[in-house]
N, C-alpha and C positions, 0 to 999 in steps of 0.2 A: 504494500500500500504506500509506503514511503517513497518507493521508486516511482510510482504513478504520480504522486504529488510533486516530486522533484521534476519529472518530465513535463507536467502541466505548467509548473512555474517557469521552466526554461522556455517553453513554447510561448508563454505570455510575454516574457521579457524579449524574446526574439521577435515576436509579432510587433511589439511596441517600437523596437528599433527599426524594423522594416517600414512600419507606417511613418515613423519620423523621417527616415531617409527618402521615402516616396514624396512626402510633403515638401522636403527641401528641393528635390529634383523638379517637382512641378513648379515651385516658386521660381527656381532658376530658369526653367524652360519658358515660363511666361515673361520673365524679364528679357530673355534672349529674343523671343518672338516680337515683343514690343519694340526692342531696339532695331530689329530687322525691318519692321513696318515703318518706323520713323526714318530709317536710312533710305528705304525705297521711295518714300514720299518726298524726301528732300533732294533726291538725285534723279532728275529726269534723264533725258539723253538715251543712252543705249538700253537702259532698263525700261524706259517708256515715258510717256507724257510729253515729249517734245514734238512740235509740229514739223520741225525741220526734216524729220525722217520721211514725212509724207510728200515733201516738196519734189516736184518733177523738174530738175535742172536741165536747161538746154545743153545738149552735148557740145563739147569743144568744137568750134568751127572757125574757119577763116576764108574769106572770099575777096578777090580783087574785082571790083566792079568796073563798069564801063566809064566811070568818072575817074579811074586810075587810083581810087582810094581803097584801102584795105579795111574791111569790116570783119570783126571777129567777136566771138563770145567774150573774150578777155577785154578788148578795148570798148565794148559796149556796156560793160558793167557800170552801174550808176545811172543808166539811161533806159527807160522803158522803150520797147520797139516792137514792130510787127515784121515778121518774116512772111513774105507772100510767095508760096511755091507755085510755079507756073511753068510754061514752056513756050517757045516761039510759035508753035503750031496751035496753041490754045486760044482760039478766037473768043470764047466765052469769058476768058480771063481779062480781056482788055477793058471792058466797062468797069470791072471791079478795080483794076489798076488806076483808071482815071478817077473814079469816085473816091477811093481812099486817099490817093495822092492829093487831089484837089481839096478834100475836106480836112485832112490832117497834115497839111503842107508844112506845119512847123514841128512836126514830130518825126521820129526816125522810122522809116518805112523802107524795106529793102526787098527787091524782087530777086528770087533765087530760082533759076531754072533747074528742073529735075532731069534734064537731058544733057549729057556730056557734050553732045554735038553742038549745043548752043554756045559753048565757050568761045568759039572763033567768030561768032556773029552777034555779040551782045549789042554793039552800037546800031547795027542794022535792025535788030529786033526792037530796040528802044525807039528808033525812028518810025518803024511800022506802027508801033503802039501810038505814038504821037500823031501820026497821020490818020489813025482810025477814028478820031473824033475831032471834028473841026472846032477850032477855037479853044481847044484844051491841050495844054502842054504838060507832060509828065516829067517832073524833075527828079524823081526818086531813082536811085542807082539800080542798074540791072546787073546781075551776076549769075554764076552757075556753081552748083555744088551737088552733084549727083550722089556723092557719098553721104552727105547730111540728109538728103531726101530719103535715101535708103535706110539710114539709121533711125529716122523718125517715122519710117513706114508710110511715107506719103504715096498714096495710090490714086488720088484724085486731084485734079486741078480745076479751079483754084483751091488751095488750102492756105489759110492764114493762121499763123500761130502768134499769139500775143505773149510777149515776154516782159516780165517786170524788171525793175532796175537791179534786182539781185540775181537775175539770170534764171528765174523760175518761170516755167511755161504755165501761164494762167489759163489760157483757153485755146482750143483748136476749132476753127470754123471751116467747114468744107462746103464749097459751092460759092456762087456769086454773092457779092455784098455791095449793093449799089445804093441802098436807102440810107440817107444821112442819119436818121434816127438809129438804125441798126449799127452803123459805124460808130456813132456816139456811144451807144450802149456797150459795144465791144471795147472801145478805148477806155471808157469810164472805169473799167475794172482795174486799171493801173493808175488812175488819177487820184 
């Protein structure tokens, strides 16, 4: 009988120690979890919370246009702009080129051909566009970058891409854009 009492006493003491250790572990675990949650809340970025991760940055590009100027993703940082993907054969693009150039003449607007063969005839193409609408002169630069067109998966012309001053592509518009209210709404996204 004494043996049973001694065994019960040891079990009770052992049980109390186990309960005490479990309570300490649970307290330590809750402190660690609280610290981890606080850390996650205070550190966005790669853990989450930052909008920058969702930004669609324009791929690096550089074009030499028919005005002999070089336009690149790097030298356009700090300036919002529109890239208009077109081609010399695209007659439906011409009214859009005139409308956007005339309406947003004080903003950066660059025509980029999707066709490598247009590289040698940029000035002729520019002249053809100017002659396509009497009394309207297009001053925007004409260029070619088939690689950028491919990277951006441009499959329709005209396609206009609005880029903000940080190089983030804000919107892609596929098809003609000749209505001034539509042009204003498109540009207003970077104003």
